[in-house]
C-alpha positions as CSV (number, residue, x, y, z in Angstrom):
1,X,3.0,-28.0,12.5
2,X,0.6,-27.5,9.6
3,X,-1.9,-24.7,9.9
4,X,-4.9,-25.8,8.0
5,X,-6.6,-29.0,7.0
6,X,-8.2,-28.9,3.5
7,X,-11.9,-29.2,4.3
8,X,-12.8,-30.4,0.7
9,X,-11.1,-33.8,1.5
10,X,-12.8,-34.3,4.9
11,X,-11.2,-36.0,7.8
12,X,-7.8,-37.5,7.0
13,X,-7.3,-35.2,4.1
14,X,-4.1,-33.2,3.3
15,X,-3.1,-30.1,5.2
16,X,-1.3,-27.0,3.8
17,X,1.2,-24.5,5.2
18,X,2.9,-21.6,3.4
19,X,6.4,-20.7,4.6
20,X,8.2,-17.6,3.8
21,X,12.0,-17.5,3.7
22,X,11.7,-14.1,5.2
23,X,8.7,-12.0,6.3
24,X,10.7,-8.8,5.5
25,X,10.7,-7.2,2.1
26,X,11.0,-3.9,0.1
27,X,8.9,-2.7,-2.8
28,X,10.2,-4.4,-6.0
29,X,11.9,-7.1,-4.1
30,X,11.4,-10.9,-4.9
31,X,9.8,-12.8,-2.0
32,X,10.5,-16.4,-1.9
33,X,9.2,-19.5,0.1
34,X,7.3,-22.7,-0.2
35,X,3.8,-24.0,-0.1
36,X,4.0,-27.3,1.8
37,X,1.1,-29.7,1.3
38,X,1.2,-32.7,3.6
39,X,-0.7,-35.8,2.3
40,X,-3.4,-37.4,4.4
41,X,-4.7,-40.9,4.5
42,X,-5.4,-41.1,0.8
43,X,-4.1,-39.8,-2.6
44,X,-5.4,-36.3,-3.3
45,X,-5.5,-34.0,-6.4
46,X,-5.3,-30.3,-6.3
47,X,-6.3,-28.4,-9.5
48,X,-4.3,-25.2,-8.8
49,X,-2.4,-23.3,-6.1
50,X,-2.7,-19.5,-6.2
51,X,-0.9,-16.9,-4.1
52,X,-2.4,-13.4,-3.8
53,X,-0.9,-10.4,-2.0
54,X,-3.5,-8.3,-0.3
55,X,-3.9,-5.3,1.9
56,X,-6.7,-3.5,3.6
57,X,-8.2,-0.6,1.5
58,X,-10.7,2.1,2.5
59,X,-13.3,3.0,-0.1
60,X,-15.3,6.3,-0.1
61,X,-18.3,6.5,-2.3
62,X,-20.4,9.6,-1.8
63,X,-21.1,10.0,1.9
64,X,-20.4,6.4,2.6
65,X,-17.1,4.7,3.7
66,X,-16.3,1.0,3.6
67,X,-13.4,-1.3,3.9
68,X,-12.3,-3.9,1.2
69,X,-9.5,-6.1,0.4
70,X,-7.1,-4.8,-2.3
71,X,-5.2,-7.4,-4.3
72,X,-1.7,-6.2,-5.2
73,X,-0.9,-9.3,-7.3
74,X,-2.1,-12.8,-8.0
75,X,0.1,-15.6,-9.2
76,X,-0.6,-19.3,-10.0
77,X,2.3,-21.3,-8.6
78,X,1.2,-24.9,-9.4
79,X,-1.3,-26.7,-11.7
80,X,-2.7,-30.3,-11.3
81,X,-0.9,-31.3,-8.3
82,X,-1.0,-34.9,-7.0
83,X,-0.4,-35.4,-3.2
84,X,0.5,-39.1,-2.5
85,X,-0.8,-40.6,0.7
86,X,1.2,-39.5,3.8
87,X,3.8,-37.7,1.7
88,X,4.7,-34.1,1.7
89,X,4.9,-32.1,-1.5
90,X,6.8,-28.7,-1.4
91,X,6.0,-26.1,-4.0
92,X,8.6,-23.3,-4.1
93,X,7.6,-19.8,-5.3
94,X,9.2,-16.5,-6.2
95,X,7.0,-13.4,-6.4
96,X,8.0,-9.9,-7.0
97,X,6.5,-7.4,-4.6
98,X,4.8,-4.5,-6.6
99,X,6.8,-1.3,-6.5
100,X,3.6,0.5,-5.2
101,X,3.3,-1.9,-2.3
102,X,2.2,0.1,0.8
103,X,4.9,0.5,3.5
104,X,3.9,-1.4,6.7
105,X,7.0,-0.7,8.9
106,X,9.3,2.2,9.3
107,X,12.7,1.9,11.2
108,X,11.7,-1.5,12.3
109,X,8.4,-0.4,13.9
110,X,5.0,-1.4,12.4
111,X,2.8,1.4,11.1
112,X,-0.5,1.3,12.9
113,X,-3.4,-0.2,10.8
114,X,-1.1,-1.1,7.9
115,X,-1.0,-4.8,6.9
116,X,0.1,-6.7,3.8
117,X,-0.3,-10.4,3.7
118,X,0.2,-13.4,1.3
119,X,-2.9,-15.5,1.0
120,X,-2.7,-19.2,-0.3
121,X,-5.7,-20.4,-2.2
122,X,-6.1,-23.9,-3.4
123,X,-8.6,-24.8,-6.1
124,X,-10.0,-28.3,-5.5
125,X,-12.6,-29.8,-7.9
126,X,-13.1,-26.4,-9.3
127,X,-13.9,-24.7,-6.0
128,X,-11.5,-22.3,-4.4
129,X,-10.4,-22.9,-0.8
130,X,-9.0,-19.7,0.6
131,X,-6.5,-20.1,3.3
132,X,-5.0,-17.9,6.0
133,X,-2.7,-15.0,5.4
134,X,1.0,-14.8,6.1
135,X,2.0,-11.3,7.1
136,X,4.8,-9.5,5.2
137,X,6.4,-6.4,6.6
138,X,7.1,-4.0,3.8
139,X,9.9,-1.6,4.6
140,X,10.7,1.7,2.7
141,X,13.1,1.8,-0.1
142,X,16.2,3.8,0.6
143,X,14.9,6.6,-1.5
144,X,11.7,6.6,0.5
145,X,13.5,6.5,3.7
146,X,15.2,9.8,2.8
147,X,11.9,11.6,2.5
148,X,10.7,10.1,5.7
149,X,13.8,11.2,7.5
150,X,13.2,14.8,6.2
151,X,9.7,14.7,7.8
152,X,11.3,13.7,11.1
153,X,14.0,16.4,10.9
154,X,11.5,19.0,10.1
155,X,9.4,18.2,13.2
156,X,6.4,16.5,11.6
157,X,4.6,14.1,14.0
158,X,3.1,10.8,12.6
159,X,-0.8,10.8,12.8
160,X,-2.0,7.7,10.9
161,X,-1.7,5.7,7.7
162,X,-4.2,3.9,5.4
163,X,-4.6,2.7,1.9
164,X,-7.3,4.3,-0.2
165,X,-9.1,3.3,-3.3
166,X,-8.4,5.8,-6.2
167,X,-6.2,6.9,-9.0
168,X,-3.7,9.8,-8.7
169,X,-3.3,12.0,-11.7
170,X,0.1,12.8,-13.0
171,X,1.9,9.8,-11.8
172,X,2.4,6.3,-13.4
173,X,0.2,4.5,-10.9
174,X,-0.4,0.8,-11.7
175,X,-2.7,-0.3,-8.8
176,X,-6.3,0.9,-8.1
177,X,-5.3,2.2,-4.7
178,X,-2.5,4.1,-2.9
179,X,-1.1,4.7,0.6
180,X,-1.4,7.9,2.6
181,X,0.8,8.5,5.5
182,X,-0.5,11.4,7.5
183,X,1.5,13.8,9.7
184,X,0.7,16.6,12.0
185,X,2.7,19.7,10.8
186,X,5.7,21.2,12.6
187,X,4.7,23.7,15.4
188,X,5.4,26.8,13.2
189,X,2.8,25.7,10.6
190,X,0.3,24.3,13.1
191,X,-1.9,27.4,13.0
192,X,-2.3,27.3,9.3
193,X,-2.2,23.6,8.4
194,X,-4.2,20.7,10.0
195,X,-2.3,17.8,8.5
196,X,0.0,16.8,5.7
197,X,-0.4,13.6,3.8
198,X,2.5,11.8,2.0
199,X,2.1,9.3,-0.8
200,X,4.8,7.4,-2.6
201,X,4.4,6.0,-6.1
202,X,7.5,4.1,-7.1
203,X,8.7,2.6,-10.3
204,X,11.8,0.5,-11.0
205,X,13.6,3.7,-11.9
206,X,11.8,6.7,-10.3
207,X,10.2,7.9,-7.1
208,X,7.1,10.1,-7.2
209,X,6.4,12.0,-4.0
210,X,2.8,13.5,-3.7
211,X,2.0,15.8,-0.8
212,X,-1.3,17.1,0.3
213,X,-1.7,19.8,3.0
214,X,-5.1,20.4,4.6
215,X,-5.1,24.1,5.1
216,X,-7.0,25.8,7.9
217,X,-9.3,28.7,7.1
218,X,-9.2,31.9,9.0
219,X,-10.7,35.5,9.1
220,X,-8.6,36.7,6.2
221,X,-7.9,33.4,4.4
222,X,-9.8,30.4,3.1
223,X,-9.1,26.8,3.8
224,X,-8.7,24.0,1.3
225,X,-6.1,21.6,0.0
226,X,-2.7,22.3,-1.4
227,X,-0.6,19.8,-3.3
228,X,3.0,19.1,-4.1
229,X,4.4,16.7,-6.6
230,X,8.1,15.7,-6.9
231,X,9.8,13.3,-9.2
232,X,13.4,11.9,-9.0
233,X,15.3,8.8,-9.9
234,X,15.9,6.6,-6.9
235,X,19.6,7.4,-7.0
236,X,18.8,11.2,-7.0
237,X,16.4,10.8,-4.2
238,X,18.9,8.9,-2.1
239,X,21.5,11.7,-2.6
240,X,19.0,14.6,-2.0
241,X,18.5,16.4,1.2
242,X,14.6,16.5,1.3
243,X,14.3,18.7,4.4
244,X,14.7,22.0,2.5
245,X,12.5,20.8,-0.4
246,X,9.7,19.8,1.9
247,X,10.3,22.7,4.2
248,X,10.1,25.2,1.2
249,X,6.9,23.6,0.0
250,X,5.4,23.8,3.5
251,X,6.4,27.5,3.9
252,X,4.8,28.4,0.5
253,X,1.6,26.5,1.4
254,X,1.3,28.0,4.9
255,X,1.9,31.5,3.6
256,X,-0.6,31.5,0.7
257,X,-3.9,33.3,0.9
258,X,-7.2,32.1,-0.5
259,X,-6.4,32.5,-4.3
260,X,-5.7,29.6,-6.5
261,X,-2.2,29.2,-7.8
262,X,-0.2,26.6,-9.7
263,X,3.5,26.8,-10.5
264,X,6.2,24.5,-12.0
265,X,9.9,24.2,-11.4
266,X,12.3,21.9,-13.3
267,X,15.9,21.2,-12.2
268,X,17.4,18.5,-14.3
269,X,15.6,15.2,-13.5
270,X,14.0,16.8,-10.4
271,X,10.6,18.2,-11.2
272,X,8.2,19.7,-8.6
273,X,4.7,21.1,-8.8
274,X,2.9,23.2,-6.3
275,X,-0.8,24.0,-6.4
276,X,-3.8,25.0,-4.2
277,X,-7.3,23.5,-4.6
278,X,-10.2,25.0,-2.6
279,X,-13.2,22.6,-2.6
280,X,-15.1,20.2,-0.5
281,X,-12.7,17.2,0.5
282,X,-13.3,14.2,-1.6
283,X,-11.9,10.7,-1.3
284,X,-8.2,10.2,-0.9
285,X,-6.0,13.0,-2.2
286,X,-8.9,15.4,-2.7
287,X,-9.0,17.0,-6.2
288,X,-6.2,15.0,-7.8
289,X,-7.9,11.7,-7.2
290,X,-10.3,10.1,-9.6
291,X,-12.0,6.8,-10.3
292,X,-12.5,5.5,-6.8
293,X,-16.1,4.2,-7.0
294,X,-17.1,1.3,-4.9
295,X,-17.2,-1.8,-6.9
296,X,-15.3,-0.7,-10.0
297,X,-11.8,-0.6,-8.7
298,X,-9.7,-3.4,-10.3
299,X,-8.3,-5.9,-7.8
300,X,-10.7,-5.0,-5.1
301,X,-12.8,-7.5,-3.1
302,X,-15.3,-5.0,-1.8
303,X,-17.6,-6.0,1.1
304,X,-15.1,-8.6,2.3
305,X,-14.4,-7.5,5.9
306,X,-10.6,-7.1,6.1
307,X,-10.4,-7.9,9.8
308,X,-11.8,-11.3,9.1
309,X,-9.4,-11.9,6.2
310,X,-6.4,-11.1,8.5
311,X,-8.0,-12.9,11.5
312,X,-4.9,-14.9,12.2
313,X,-2.6,-11.9,12.4
């Protein structure tokens, strides 16, 4: 059954449906499917079929917060398509999921508030006709799974997840936004740390892991944000026991006083950076985020209410 009639052609016009071969994918994986256009009572011409992969993005600008639609990629899959009367035309497509695609499901369970969808847009007589979204569940890469497993083994508890507009310094980020997966700390660190935020930035060859701890202030210590930055190849990350690495970072962060410090360690291809920043919390990852101003982030459709974009989900 076809989802949507093309309103530009009126009653009796063609209808369109986008069918994914599988709704499950991993960052960097090729997603395949077909855009099926069923002809109506008369011959129809479509200028262009465009697929865009989008996600919900939170934007902070000064004291204001908003929600926009972040575009991960945009691909033209057909030009000058003629749909004969009462006939169906199938347009196959292959798109590669960006390596920085946000994770929307872990261990088969959806992450609350996380959504990625494939939107089909048809351009008819020069005017775009935006269609519904087909949800895609983005699962962690094996290298990312190893890090998430370590958080579970250490006793972290999932808090929330979102995608924020901004650019992380020191990582090869390609998109104008990034995902934060927030955790409550293990019991032994709960008195000194409010939350820990985990961000993955993946490339075809490497995995960058960025951690931010929101430190609690106290009578003899100041609060603030502390950061960790780790880099490995995917193969190294899959072989690594991340629990002692994350645990050591957490112990150092929880035990530090109010002074600023920054260190560096290098062990082969594994590099890590530790640092404290004491400041008012800004957008996203605090002091290591820049460039997230409303309306200037590439690939953003700001002001478009995301809940309406994903209204069929």
